[in-house]
PAZAPA-4460 file (N, C-alpha, C; in steps of 0.05 Angstrom, whole numbers, plus 32768, in hexadecimal, padded with zeros to 4 digits):
% residues 193
    n_x    n_y    n_z   ca_x   ca_y   ca_z    c_x    c_y    c_z   seq   type   mol
   8013   7FE6   7FFE   8001   8002   8002   8012   801A   8002     1      M     A
   800F   802A   7FEE   8020   803E   7FF0   800B   8059   7FF3     2      I     A
   8017   8069   8008   8009   807D   800E   801B   809D   8008     3      A     A
   8018   80A6   7FF1   802B   80BC   7FF2   8020   80CC   7FD8     4      T     A
   802E   80E8   7FD7   801F   80F7   7FC3   803A   80F3   7FAD     5      D     A
   804B   80E4   7FB0   8060   80E5   7F9D   8064   80CD   7F90     6      E     A
   8067   80C6   7F6F   806F   80B4   7F67   8087   80A7   7F6A     7      T     A
   8090   808C   7F63   80A3   807F   7F5F   80BE   8099   7F52     8      P     A
   80D6   8098   7F64   80E3   80B2   7F52   80E2   80C8   7F62     9      G     A
   80D0   80D0   7F7A   80CA   80E9   7F85   80BC   80FA   7F74    10      G     A
   80B2   80FA   7F65   80A1   810A   7F56   8087   8112   7F5D    11      Q     A
   807F   8129   7F62   8067   8130   7F6B   8054   8136   7F56    12      Q     A
   803F   812C   7F5D   8029   812B   7F3D   8016   8147   7F42    13      V     A
   8014   8153   7F2E   8005   8169   7F33   7FF2   816C   7F1A    14      T     A
   7FD9   8171   7F1C   7FCB   8179   7F05   7FD0   8196   7EFD    15      I     A
   7FDA   8196   7EE3   7FDC   81AE   7ED4   7FC9   81C2   7ECC    16      I     A
   7FB8   81B4   7EBF   7F9D   81B4   7EB3   7F82   81A3   7EB3    17      S     A
   7F70   81B0   7EB9   7F53   81A0   7EB5   7F48   81AC   7E9C    18      V     A
   7F40   8197   7E8E   7F32   819A   7E72   7F1A   818C   7E6A    19      N     A
   7F08   819C   7E64   7EF1   8190   7E5B   7EE2   8197   7E3E    20      V     A
   7ED7   818D   7E37   7EC8   818F   7E1B   7EB0   8181   7E19    21      G     A
   7E9E   818E   7E04   7E86   8180   7DF9   7E80   817C   7DE1    22      Q     A
   7E6F   8166   7DD6   7E71   815F   7DC3   7E6E   8171   7DA7    23      P     A
   7E77   8171   7D94   7E72   8184   7D7D   7E78   8174   7D60    24      R     A
   7E6B   817E   7D4E   7E6F   8170   7D36   7E78   8185   7D21    25      V     A
   7E93   8178   7D16   7EA0   8186   7D05   7EA7   8173   7CEB    26      I     A
   7EAE   8184   7CCF   7EB2   8175   7CB9   7ED6   8177   7CB3    27      E     A
   7EDA   815A   7CAF   7EF4   814A   7CB1   7EF8   813F   7C96    28      W     A
   7F03   8148   7C82   7F0F   813B   7C6E   7EF4   8129   7C5A    29      R     A
   7EE0   8142   7C5B   7EC8   8133   7C4C   7EB2   8129   7C5D    30      G     A
   7EB8   8124   7C79   7EA7   8118   7C89   7E9C   8125   7CA1    31      T     A
   7E89   8125   7CA8   7E79   8130   7CBD   7E84   8114   7CDB    32      T     A
   7E91   812B   7CEC   7E99   8119   7D04   7E90   8125   7D1B    33      V     A
   7E85   8116   7D2E   7E7C   811E   7D50   7E8F   8113   7D5C    34      R     A
   7E9B   812C   7D6C   7EB0   8123   7D7C   7EB2   8132   7D95    35      T     A
   7EC2   812F   7DAE   7EC7   8141   7DC1   7EE2   8140   7DCA    36      S     A
   7EF3   813C   7DB7   7F0E   8137   7DBA   7F1B   8159   7DC1    37      I     A
   7F0A   816A   7DB9   7F16   8184   7DBF   7F0D   818D   7DDA    38      F     A
   7F1F   8190   7DE7   7F20   8191   7E0A   7F32   81AC   7E10    39      K     A
   7F23   81BF   7E1E   7F2B   81DB   7E29   7F31   81D9   7E45    40      S     A
   7F4C   81E5   7E4E   7F49   81EB   7E70   7F33   81FA   7E70    41      P     A
   7F30   81F1   7E8E   7F1D   81FE   7E9D   7F2B   820B   7EBA    42      V     A
   7F20   8220   7EC3   7F2D   822E   7EDD   7F14   8227   7EF7    43      A     A
   7F26   8225   7F0D   7F12   821F   7F24   7F13   8204   7F2C    44      G     A
   7F02   81F8   7F3B   7EF6   81DD   7F41   7EE8   81D3   7F30    45      R     A
   7EEA   81BB   7F24   7ED8   81AD   7F1C   7ECE   8192   7F25    46      V     A
   7EB5   818C   7F22   7EA6   8177   7F2D   7EB2   815F   7F20    47      R     A
   7EB3   8148   7F31   7EB7   812D   7F22   7EA2   811C   7F2A    48      V     A
   7E91   8114   7F10   7E7C   8103   7F16   7E82   80E9   7F10    49      G     A
   7E73   80D2   7F0E   7E7B   80B9   7F0C   7E89   80AF   7EF1    50      G     A
   7E7E   80BE   7EDC   7E89   80BA   7EC1   7E95   80D0   7EAE    51      D     A
   7E9A   80E5   7EBA   7EA6   80F6   7EB0   7EAD   810E   7EC4    52      N     A
   7EBB   8126   7EBF   7EB7   8140   7ECA   7E9F   8152   7EBE    53      L     A
   7E9E   8160   7ED3   7E85   8178   7EC8   7E8E   818B   7EB2    54      K     A
   7E7F   8189   7EA1   7E7F   8198   7E81   7E8E   818D   7E75    55      G     A
   7E98   816E   7E7D   7E9B   815C   7E62   7E8E   8148   7E5D    56      D     A
   7E8A   8144   7E42   7E74   812D   7E38   7E8B   811E   7E21    57      E     A
   7E88   8107   7E1F   7E8E   80F7   7E0B   7E7C   80F5   7DF7    58      Q     A
   7E87   80F1   7DDE   7E74   80F4   7DC2   7E6A   80D5   7DBF    59      S     A
   7E79   80C1   7DB9   7E75   80A8   7DB9   7E7A   808F   7DD0    60      D     A
   7E66   8089   7DE0   7E69   807F   7DF6   7E6E   8062   7DF9    61      L     A
   7E6E   805A   7DDC   7E6E   8040   7DD4   7E8F   8037   7DD2    62      T     A
   7EA2   8049   7DD6   7EC3   8049   7DD2   7EC7   805D   7DE5    63      V     A
   7EBF   8072   7DF5   7ECB   808C   7E00   7EB8   8084   7E16    64      H     A
   7EC2   8091   7E2F   7EB8   809C   7E48   7EA5   8083   7E57    65      G     A
   7E94   8083   7E67   7E8C   806B   7E7C   7E9A   8068   7E92    66      G     A
   7E93   805A   7EA5   7EA4   8058   7EBD   7EBD   8055   7EC1    67      P     A
   7EC9   8040   7EA9   7EE3   803A   7EA9   7EF0   804D   7E99    68      N     A
   7EEC   8061   7E8E   7EF9   8072   7E81   7EEF   8091   7E89    69      K     A
   7EE9   8094   7E9E   7ED1   80B2   7EA4   7EEF   80C3   7EA3    70      A     A
   7F05   80C1   7EA5   7F19   80D9   7E9F   7F33   80D0   7E97    71      V     A
   7F3C   80E8   7E85   7F4B   80DB   7E78   7F6B   80ED   7E80    72      Y     A
   7F7E   80E4   7E8A   7F94   80F1   7E8E   7FB3   80EC   7E7A    73      V     A
   7FBC   8106   7E77   7FD3   8102   7E65   7FE7   811B   7E72    74      Y     A
   8003   8109   7E76   8019   8113   7E80   801F   8132   7E71    75      P     A
   8022   8145   7E7C   8030   815C   7E70   8046   8160   7E64    76      S     A
   805B   814C   7E6C   8077   8149   7E63   8077   8141   7E42    77      E     A
   805D   8137   7E38   805E   8127   7E1F   805C   813B   7E0D    78      H     A
   8055   815A   7E19   804F   816A   7E09   806A   8176   7DF8    79      Y     A
   807B   8179   7E0A   8096   8183   7DFE   809E   8170   7DE7    80      A     A
   809C   8158   7DEE   80A2   8142   7DD9   8093   8149   7DC3    81      L     A
   807B   814B   7DC1   806B   814B   7DAA   8072   816A   7D9C    82      W     A
   8072   8181   7DAD   807E   819C   7D9B   8096   8198   7D8D    83      K     A
   80A5   8185   7D96   80BD   8184   7D85   80B9   816F   7D6F    84      A     A
   80AA   8160   7D75   80A0   814F   7D5B   8094   815C   7D45    85      E     A
   8082   816A   7D4C   8071   8178   7D3B   8071   819C   7D46    86      L     A
   8086   81A9   7D3C   8087   81C8   7D43   8076   81D7   7D36    87      P     A
   8064   81D0   7D24   8054   81E3   7D1A   8037   81DE   7D23    88      D     A
   803A   81CE   7D3B   8019   81C5   7D42   8016   81D7   7D5F    89      T     A
   7FFB   81DE   7D69   7FF9   81EC   7D7E   7FF5   81D3   7D8C    90      E     A
   8003   81D3   7DAB   7FF6   81B9   7DC1   7FED   81CE   7DD4    91      F     A
   7FD3   81DA   7DD6   7FCA   81E2   7DEE   7FC3   81CC   7E08    92      P     A
   7FC4   81CF   7E1F   7FB8   81BA   7E2E   7FA3   81B0   7E28    93      W     A
   7FA1   8195   7E31   7F85   8188   7E20   7F82   8180   7E06    94      G     A
   7F95   818C   7DF4   7F9E   817C   7DDB   7F96   8163   7DD5    95      A     A
   7F9B   8150   7DEA   7F9D   8139   7DDB   7F7E   812E   7DEB    96      F     A
   7F6E   813B   7DF2   7F55   8134   7DFC   7F52   812F   7E16    97      G     A
   7F69   8131   7E24   7F69   812F   7E43   7F5A   8140   7E51    98      E     A
   7F4E   8134   7E67   7F47   8141   7E7D   7F54   814B   7E91    99      N     A
   7F6C   813D   7E93   7F7F   8149   7EAD   7F9A   8146   7E9C   100      L     A
   7FA5   8160   7E9B   7FC2   815B   7E91   7FD0   8166   7EAB   101      T     A
   7FE6   814E   7EB2   7FF5   814E   7EC8   8014   8153   7EC3   102      T     A
   801E   8157   7EDC   8038   815D   7EDA   8046   8147   7EF3   103      E     A
   8057   8134   7EED   806B   8128   7EFE   806B   8108   7EFB   104      G     A
   805C   8101   7EEA   805A   80E3   7EDF   8056   80DB   7EC8   105      W     A
   8060   80C5   7EC6   805C   80B9   7EA7   804F   80A1   7EA2   106      S     A
   8046   8092   7E8D   803C   8079   7E8A   8050   8061   7E93   107      E     A
   8069   8065   7EA2   807C   804E   7EB1   8073   8052   7ED0   108      D     A
   806C   8061   7EDB   806A   806A   7EF8   804A   8066   7F05   109      S     A
   8036   8066   7EE9   8021   8060   7EF5   8016   8044   7EF0   110      V     A
   8006   8034   7EFB   8004   801A   7EFF   7FE2   8014   7EFA   111      F     A
   7FDE   7FFE   7EEC   7FBC   7FFE   7EE4   7FB6   7FF4   7EFF   112      I     A
   7FA0   8000   7F0B   7F98   7FF8   7F2A   7FA1   800C   7F3F   113      G     A
   7FAF   801D   7F36   7FBB   8034   7F4F   7FA0   8043   7F54   114      D     A
   7F9F   804A   7F71   7F88   8058   7F71   7F97   8077   7F7F   115      R     A
   7F82   808C   7F79   7F91   80A7   7F79   7F7B   80B1   7F83   116      F     A
   7F85   80CC   7F94   7F6E   80DC   7FA1   7F7C   8102   7F95   117      S     A
   7F67   810D   7F8E   7F6A   8129   7F7F   7F58   8134   7F83   118      C     A
   7F5D   814F   7F95   7F49   815C   7F9E   7F3B   814C   7FB2   119      G     A
   7F1E   8144   7FB5   7F13   813B   7FC5   7F02   811D   7FB3   120      S     A
   7F0D   811D   7FA1   7F00   8108   7F8B   7F1E   80F1   7F93   121      A     A
   7F12   80D9   7F85   7F20   80C3   7F8B   7F24   80B2   7F71   122      E     A
   7F40   80A3   7F67   7F3A   8098   7F4D   7F4A   8080   7F4C   123      F     A
   7F43   806D   7F34   7F57   8054   7F30   7F5C   8053   7F10   124      I     A
   7F71   804D   7F0F   7F83   804A   7EF3   7F78   8033   7EE8   125      V     A
   7F68   8035   7ED3   7F5A   801F   7EC4   7F64   8011   7EAB   126      T     A
   7F73   8023   7E96   7F80   801E   7E82   7F8B   8033   7E6F   127      Q     A
   7FA2   8027   7E61   7FAA   803F   7E4C   7F99   804D   7E3A   128      P     A
   7F9D   8063   7E31   7F8D   8069   7E1B   7F94   805E   7DFB   129      R     A
   7F84   8054   7DEB   7F84   8053   7DD5   7F7A   805F   7DC2   130      Q     A
   7F81   8073   7DAF   7F70   8085   7DA9   7F66   807C   7D90   131      P     A
   7F4F   8089   7D84   7F43   8086   7D70   7F48   809A   7D58   132      C     A
   7F40   809B   7D42   7F45   80A4   7D2A   7F3B   80C6   7D33   133      Y     A
   7F2E   80CF   7D47   7F27   80ED   7D50   7F43   80F8   7D59   134      K     A
   7F53   80EE   7D60   7F71   80F7   7D70   7F78   8104   7D4B   135      L     A
   7F7B   80F7   7D34   7F83   8105   7D1A   7F6F   8116   7D1B   136      G     A
   7F56   8119   7D17   7F42   812E   7D16   7F49   8146   7D27   137      V     A
   7F55   8141   7D44   7F5E   8159   7D52   7F6C   8167   7D45   138      R     A
   7F85   815D   7D3C   7FA0   8165   7D2D   7F9B   816E   7D16   139      F     A
   7F81   8162   7D04   7F83   8163   7CE8   7F9C   8154   7CDD   140      D     A
   7FAA   813B   7CE6   7FC0   8131   7CDE   7FB0   810E   7CDD   141      R     A
   7FBA   8104   7CC5   7FA9   80E5   7CC1   7FBD   80D6   7CCD   142      L     A
   7FD7   80E3   7CD3   7FEC   80CE   7CE2   7FED   80CE   7CFD   143      D     A
   7FE2   80DE   7D08   7FE0   80E7   7D22   7FDB   80CD   7D3A   144      M     A
   7FCA   80BE   7D33   7FC2   80A7   7D41   7FDD   8093   7D42   145      V     A
   7FE6   8093   7D27   7FFF   807A   7D25   8017   8088   7D39   146      K     A
   8016   80A4   7D33   8031   80AF   7D45   802E   80AF   7D5E   147      R     A
   8013   80B0   7D6A   8009   80AA   7D85   8011   8090   7D90   148      F     A
   8009   807B   7D7B   8010   805E   7D86   802D   805C   7D86   149      H     A
   803E   8065   7D76   805F   8061   7D71   806D   8072   7D89   150      R     A
   805A   808C   7D93   806A   8093   7DA8   8067   8086   7DC5   151      S     A
   8054   8080   7DC8   804E   8067   7DDC   8049   807C   7DF2   152      R     A
   803E   8099   7DF1   803A   80B0   7DFF   801D   80AC   7E00   153      R     A
   800B   8094   7E0D   7FF7   808E   7E0C   7FD9   80A2   7E27   154      C     A
   7FEB   80A8   7E3C   7FD6   80AD   7E4B   7FC5   8091   7E59   155      G     A
   7FB8   809A   7E6F   7FA8   808B   7E73   7F8D   8090   7E7B   156      F     A
   7F78   807F   7E86   7F5A   8082   7E90   7F59   807E   7EAD   157      Y     A
   7F49   808A   7EB7   7F40   8086   7ED8   7F23   8084   7ED7   158      L     A
   7F23   8073   7EEB   7F04   806F   7EF4   7EFA   807C   7F0F   159      A     A
   7EE6   808A   7F12   7EE1   8098   7F2B   7ED8   8084   7F3C   160      V     A
   7EE8   8086   7F58   7EE2   8073   7F6B   7ECC   8082   7F7E   161      V     A
   7ED4   80A1   7F7E   7EC6   80B0   7F96   7EC5   80CC   7F87   162      K     A
   7EAC   80D2   7F83   7EA6   80EC   7F76   7EAC   8104   7F8A   163      E     A
   7EB5   8115   7F7E   7EC2   8133   7F8C   7EC5   814B   7F7B   164      G     A
   7EDC   8153   7F7D   7EDF   816D   7F6C   7F04   8172   7F6E   165      D     A
   7F0D   817A   7F55   7F25   8183   7F4D   7F2D   819A   7F42   166      L     A
   7F4A   81A5   7F40   7F4E   81B6   7F32   7F6D   81BA   7F2D   167      G     A
   7F75   81C6   7F1B   7F8C   81CB   7F15   7F99   81D1   7F2D   168      A     A
   7FB7   81CB   7F32   7FC7   81CA   7F4C   7FC2   81B8   7F5D   169      G     A
   7FAF   81AA   7F5B   7FAB   8190   7F71   7FC2   8182   7F6A   170      D     A
   7FCC   8171   7F7F   7FD9   815C   7F83   7FCA   8143   7F80   171      T     A
   7FD2   812F   7F6E   7FC8   8110   7F73   7FDC   8104   7F87   172      M     A
   7FCE   80F6   7F94   7FD7   80E4   7FAA   7FD2   80CE   7FA5   173      T     A
   7FE7   80BD   7FA0   7FDF   809B   7F9D   7FD8   808D   7FB9   174      R     A
   7FC5   807E   7FBA   7FBB   807A   7FD5   7FC2   8059   7FCF   175      L     A
   7FC4   804A   7FBD   7FCC   802E   7FBE   7FD0   8028   7FA5   176      S     A
   7FE4   8016   7F9E   7FE9   8007   7F87   7FE5   7FE7   7F89   177      T     A
   7FD7   7FD8   7F72   7FD6   7FBE   7F74   7FF5   7FA4   7F75   178      P     A
   7FF1   7F93   7F83   8008   7F81   7F87   8007   7F76   7F5F   179      K     A
   801D   7F72   7F5A   801F   7F6A   7F3F   801C   7F7B   7F2B   180      G     A
   802C   7F96   7F2E   8023   7FB4   7F27   8029   7FAA   7F03   181      R     A
   801C   7FB7   7EF8   801E   7FB8   7ED7   801A   7FD8   7ECF   182      T     A
   8031   7FE3   7EC6   8031   8000   7EC5   801C   8001   7EAD   183      S     A
   8011   801C   7EA9   8007   8027   7E8E   8016   801F   7E7B   184      V     A
   8030   8028   7E78   8045   801F   7E63   8042   7FFE   7E59   185      A     A
   8042   7FF1   7E6B   8046   7FD1   7E6B   8025   7FCC   7E58   186      E     A
   8014   7FD6   7E66   7FF8   7FCD   7E5A   7FF3   7FD5   7E3E   187      A     A
   7FFB   7FEF   7E3C   7FFB   7FF9   7E20   8007   7FE8   7E0A   188      Y     A
   8027   7FDB   7E12   802F   7FC8   7DFB   8022   7FB1   7E00   189      L     A
   8016   7FA8   7E13   8006   7F8F   7E0D   7FEF   7F91   7DF8   190      D     A
   7FE2   7FAD   7E01   7FD1   7FAE   7DE8   7FD8   7FAE   7DCE   191      I     A
   7FE8   7FC8   7DCA   7FF3   7FCE   7DB2   8007   7FBE   7DA6   192      T     A
   8013   7FAC   7DAD   802E   7F9C   7DA7   803E   7FAC   7DA5   193      G     A
***
């Protein structure tokens, strides 16, 4: 049982940005697409419900959202790598459709089944993210999903264990981690090969 606000390696985990979005219909390469991948940072405290954050809504519940994918987390450290790889592309917080942009951890230091508190809410890590074509829509790049897979910078989903609220600047505190730990990075490799 871990009771610490630090990840392995001694780095504190902090919420840099809380991002939400509503479904929108856009035209993309001759097709009409309904998507909620466009997220924007919000100020102040945000309510955490069982299936998402207040103000956030998923467009296709057959593949996104629901109790096991209620909140998507993406490390802010990945942004510098993406800016170096795609220097002509803008990367505001929330650009990858994440609800929480964090600082202080990576897919190697977070484990499937880890339980965290943040603000007055509690979460459990459920799975790595596997993007759909809408990531390409977000960046208007046909190769974006392939780039994302190759990068192994996948981020991960959280289920809500206890509803509450959170905000930018909050610390994420690890409450427990499972025996026989599988990191998000290892789980992603198992899925994608």
